[in-house]
C-alpha positions in Angstrom: -72.7 -30.0 -15.5 -70.8 -26.9 -14.5 -68.3 -25.6 -17.0 -64.6 -26.2 -16.1 -62.7 -23.2 -14.9 -60.0 -22.1 -17.3 -57.2 -22.6 -14.7 -58.3 -26.2 -13.9 -56.3 -27.6 -16.8 -53.0 -26.4 -15.2 -53.8 -28.1 -11.9 -54.7 -31.2 -13.8 -51.4 -31.3 -15.8 -49.4 -31.2 -12.5 -51.7 -33.5 -10.5 -52.6 -36.5 -12.7 -50.6 -38.9 -10.7 -47.2 -40.6 -11.0 -47.6 -41.7 -14.6 -49.9 -39.0 -15.9 -48.5 -35.7 -14.5 -45.8 -33.7 -16.2 -44.1 -30.3 -16.1 -45.8 -27.4 -17.7 -44.6 -26.3 -21.1 -43.2 -22.7 -21.3 -46.5 -21.6 -22.9 -48.6 -23.3 -20.2 -46.5 -21.9 -17.4 -46.7 -18.4 -18.9 -50.5 -18.5 -19.2 -51.0 -20.0 -15.8 -49.0 -17.2 -14.1 -50.7 -14.6 -16.3 -54.0 -15.8 -14.9 -52.6 -15.8 -11.4 -51.4 -12.2 -11.7 -54.7 -11.1 -13.2 -56.5 -12.4 -10.2 -58.5 -14.9 -12.3 -57.7 -18.0 -10.1 -59.7 -19.3 -7.2 -57.8 -19.6 -3.9 -58.3 -23.3 -3.7 -56.9 -23.7 -7.2 -53.9 -21.5 -6.4 -53.0 -23.5 -3.3 -53.3 -26.8 -5.2 -51.2 -25.5 -8.1 -48.4 -24.1 -6.0 -48.1 -27.3 -3.8 -48.2 -29.6 -6.8 -45.5 -27.6 -8.5 -43.5 -27.6 -5.2 -43.7 -31.4 -4.9 -42.6 -31.8 -8.5 -40.0 -29.0 -8.1 -40.2 -26.1 -10.5 -38.3 -26.5 -13.7 -36.0 -23.8 -15.3 -38.5 -23.5 -18.2 -41.4 -23.0 -15.8 -39.5 -20.4 -13.8 -38.4 -18.4 -16.9 -42.0 -18.4 -18.3 -43.4 -17.4 -15.0 -40.9 -14.5 -14.7 -42.0 -13.3 -18.2 -45.6 -13.3 -17.3 -45.1 -11.6 -13.9 -42.9 -8.9 -15.3 -45.7 -7.8 -17.6 -47.8 -7.0 -14.6 -45.1 -4.8 -12.9 -45.5 -1.0 -12.9 -41.9 -0.1 -13.6 -41.6 3.6 -14.6 -40.8 4.3 -18.3 -38.1 6.7 -17.3 -36.4 4.5 -14.8 -32.6 4.9 -14.4 -30.2 2.3 -15.8 -29.5 -0.3 -13.1 -26.2 -2.2 -13.1 -26.9 -5.0 -10.7 -30.1 -6.8 -9.6 -29.8 -8.3 -6.1 -32.5 -10.4 -4.5 -32.9 -10.8 -0.7 -35.7 -13.3 0.2 -34.1 -15.7 2.7 -33.3 -13.7 5.9 -30.5 -14.4 8.3 -30.5 -16.4 11.5 -26.9 -17.6 12.1 -24.9 -14.6 10.9 -25.4 -10.9 10.5 -26.4 -9.7 7.0 -22.9 -8.8 5.9 -24.2 -8.7 2.3 -25.7 -5.4 3.0 -22.3 -3.9 3.6 -21.1 -5.5 0.4 -23.9 -3.8 -1.6 -23.2 -0.5 0.0 -19.5 -0.8 -0.8 -20.4 -1.5 -4.4 -22.8 1.4 -4.5 -20.1 3.7 -3.0 -17.9 2.7 -5.9 -20.5 3.7 -8.5 -22.4 0.4 -9.1 -26.1 1.1 -9.2 -28.0 -1.6 -7.4 -31.6 -2.5 -7.1 -32.4 -4.9 -4.2 -35.8 -6.6 -3.8 -37.0 -9.1 -1.2 -39.6 -10.3 1.2 -39.7 -10.2 4.9 -41.4 -12.0 7.8 -42.5 -15.1 6.1 -40.2 -17.4 8.2 -39.9 -17.0 12.0 -36.6 -16.4 13.8 -34.9 -14.6 10.9 -33.9 -11.0 10.4 -34.6 -9.5 7.0 -33.2 -6.7 4.9 -36.4 -4.6 5.3 -35.9 -4.6 9.1 -32.1 -3.9 9.1 -31.9 -1.0 6.6 -33.7 1.6 8.8 -31.3 0.6 11.7 -28.4 1.5 9.3 -30.1 4.9 8.6 -31.1 3.8 5.1 -34.6 4.3 3.7 -36.8 1.5 2.4 -38.7 2.4 -0.8 -42.4 2.0 -0.9 -42.9 2.3 -4.6 -41.0 1.9 -7.9 -40.8 5.7 -8.1 -39.2 6.0 -4.7 -36.7 3.3 -5.6 -35.8 5.2 -8.7 -35.1 8.4 -6.8 -33.0 6.6 -4.2 -30.9 4.8 -6.8 -30.3 8.1 -8.6 -29.3 9.7 -5.3 -27.2 6.9 -3.7 -26.8 4.1 -6.3 -28.9 1.8 -4.0 -32.5 1.1 -3.3 -34.5 -1.7 -1.6 -38.1 -2.4 -2.6 -40.0 -5.0 -0.7 -42.2 -7.5 -2.6 -45.2 -6.0 -0.8 -44.8 -3.0 -3.0 -43.0 -4.5 -6.0 -45.8 -7.0 -6.6 -48.7 -7.2 -4.0 -50.0 -10.4 -5.6 -46.7 -12.2 -5.2 -46.4 -10.9 -1.7 -49.8 -12.3 -0.9 -48.7 -15.7 -2.2 -45.4 -15.7 -0.2 -47.4 -14.8 2.9 -49.3 -18.1 2.4 -46.3 -20.1 3.7 -47.6 -20.4 7.3 -51.0 -21.6 5.8 -49.5 -24.1 3.4 -46.6 -25.2 5.6 -44.1 -25.0 2.8 -42.3 -22.5 0.6 -43.9 -22.2 -2.8 -42.3 -21.8 -6.3 -42.9 -18.1 -6.0 -39.8 -18.0 -3.6 -37.7 -19.1 -6.6 -39.5 -17.0 -9.2 -39.5 -13.7 -7.3 -35.7 -13.9 -7.0 -35.5 -13.9 -10.8 -37.7 -11.0 -11.6 -35.0 -8.4 -12.3 -37.6 -5.7 -12.9 -35.2 -3.0 -14.1 -33.6 -5.4 -16.6 -30.1 -5.1 -15.1 -27.4 -6.7 -17.2 -26.0 -8.5 -14.2 -28.0 -10.6 -11.6 -26.8 -12.1 -8.4 -28.6 -15.0 -6.9 -28.2 -16.8 -3.5 -29.7 -20.1 -2.7 -29.7 -22.4 0.3 -30.6 -25.8 -1.1 -27.9 -26.9 -3.6 -30.4 -28.4 -6.0 -31.7 -25.0 -6.9 -28.4 -23.9 -8.3 -29.2 -25.6 -11.6 -32.8 -24.2 -11.7 -31.6 -20.6 -11.2 -28.6 -20.8 -13.5 -30.6 -22.5 -16.4 -33.6 -20.1 -15.9 -31.2 -17.2 -16.2 -29.8 -18.6 -19.4 -33.4 -19.0 -20.8 -34.2 -15.4 -19.8 -31.2 -14.2 -21.9 -29.4 -12.6 -18.9 -26.0 -11.3 -20.1 -24.3 -12.1 -16.7 -25.5 -13.9 -13.6 -24.0 -15.8 -10.7 -25.6 -18.3 -8.3 -24.0 -19.2 -5.1 -25.0 -21.2 -2.0 -25.0 -18.1 0.1 -24.8 -18.0 3.9 -28.4 -18.6 5.1 -29.6 -18.5 1.5 -28.8 -14.9 1.0 -26.2 -13.6 -1.6 -23.3 -13.7 0.8 -20.1 -15.7 0.5 -19.1 -17.7 3.5 -15.4 -17.0 3.7 -14.7 -20.1 5.8 -15.7 -22.6 3.1 -15.2 -23.2 -0.6 -17.7 -21.3 -2.8 -19.1 -22.9 -6.0 -20.0 -20.1 -8.4 -22.4 -21.0 -11.2 -22.3 -18.5 -13.9 -24.2 -17.3 -17.0 -21.9 -15.4 -19.4 -23.5 -14.2 -22.7 -25.7 -17.2 -23.0 -23.1 -19.8 -21.9 -23.1 -21.7 -18.6 -20.0 -22.1 -16.5 -18.9 -22.9 -13.0 -15.9 -22.3 -10.8 -15.0 -23.2 -7.3 -13.4 -20.5 -5.1 -11.4 -21.8 -2.2 -11.9 -20.7 1.4 -10.5 -17.3 2.3 -9.2 -18.6 5.7 -7.3 -21.7 6.9 -9.6 -22.4 9.8 -13.3 -21.7 10.5 -14.4 -18.9 12.8 -16.6 -19.4 15.9 -20.1 -18.2 15.3 -21.2 -15.3 17.4 -24.4 -15.7 19.4 -25.9 -12.2 19.0 -27.2 -10.6 15.8 -26.7 -7.0 16.9 -27.0 -4.7 13.8 -24.8 -2.1 15.5 -22.0 -4.7 15.0 -22.2 -4.0 11.2 -21.7 -0.3 11.6 -18.9 -0.8 14.1 -17.0 -3.1 11.7 -17.6 -0.5 8.9 -16.1 2.4 10.9 -13.2 0.2 12.3 -14.3 0.6 15.9 -14.7 -3.2 16.1 -12.7 -6.1 14.5 -14.4 -9.0 12.9 -12.3 -11.1 10.6 -15.2 -13.3 9.5 -17.4 -10.3 8.7 -14.8 -8.5 6.7 -14.1 -11.7 4.8 -17.8 -12.1 4.0 -18.0 -8.5 2.8 -14.9 -8.6 0.7 -15.6 -12.1 -0.6 -19.1 -11.3 -1.7 -17.9 -8.1 -3.5 -15.2 -10.1 -5.2 -17.7 -12.6 -6.6 -19.9 -9.8 -7.8 -17.0 -7.9 -9.5 -16.0 -11.1 -11.3 -19.6 -11.8 -12.4 -19.9 -8.2 -13.7 -16.8 -8.6 -15.7 -14.9 -5.9 -13.8 -12.2 -8.5 -12.9 -10.8 -11.2 -15.1 -9.8 -13.6 -12.3 -10.6 -14.6 -8.7 -7.3 -13.1 -7.5 -7.9 -9.8 -9.3 -11.5 -9.6 -8.0 -10.4 -10.2 -4.4 -7.6 -7.6 -4.7 -10.1 -5.1 -6.1 -12.6 -5.8 -3.4 -10.0 -5.5 -0.7 -8.9 -2.2 -2.1 -12.5 -0.9 -2.1 -12.9 -2.0 1.5 -9.7 -0.2 2.6 -10.8 3.0 0.7 -14.4 3.0 2.0 -15.9 6.1 3.6 -15.6 5.0 7.3 -17.7 7.9 8.4 -20.9 7.1 6.5 -22.8 5.7 9.5 -21.4 8.3 11.9 -22.8 10.9 9.5 -26.2 9.1 9.4 -26.3 9.0 13.2 
């Protein structure tokens, strides 16, 4: 009889049926993902494991343990600069432009050092950060070293999962094959490879608020916010109330921020990236877009502890928007 593969036990734990299966313990989840990252798992095992966990739904404990295992495999430079804010971008946009990019650039302009990471192309019909940044005249890093240099020069860098973790990128690219997103979509968002003291998270499905918030607490993050962002990205929809789930020095909290406008705006049909630059330089008006930018910055400032109330955060964000360098994209062009 053939000897059982070391990874088989983790598939068995998740797949023993309605009464026999259970979630992985933190130690089991850590070891399972350590084996995955080391390339010691057969493809058929990986597919079965990911889909069993997806059906069960990943727990905060599993996510936190997986993040710890994966971070050990990342090649982060020892002399990396201090990062203030970790920002994940894995969803893509299909109904609205990626206003969150202007929010991050506004924060970077004010001195906040931001590391953004994400994945692109895994879901059809969406536009992704990796595709938009070059159209804004901004470079896309292809290594941790490049990302470090860009953050030191401009306070902002984006590194795609393809270069951050080729193994995780390979797994996310399995979505068309499996037909479903995998737990890696949740886990990758939480990686925070530069150990930033503040992490922003955007989700689409409300049920994942708890998973991200509690995983952040388990990971010991000093500050973190989770919002149901527009399209699943970290972007406040100014037309509706925004529930902000927080981690503050180990404690969980939540607040509901009211809509920024009295009535909803009509959604525009085109997703022309030039629209972003035109709103930035004031050559085009867009009340919704400015609301999304300012509102997202406000939530971020509050999460970072740079404002003590929603009203103060929104006032600071509005002042930053009014004082922005309107010529930045003209100079790039």
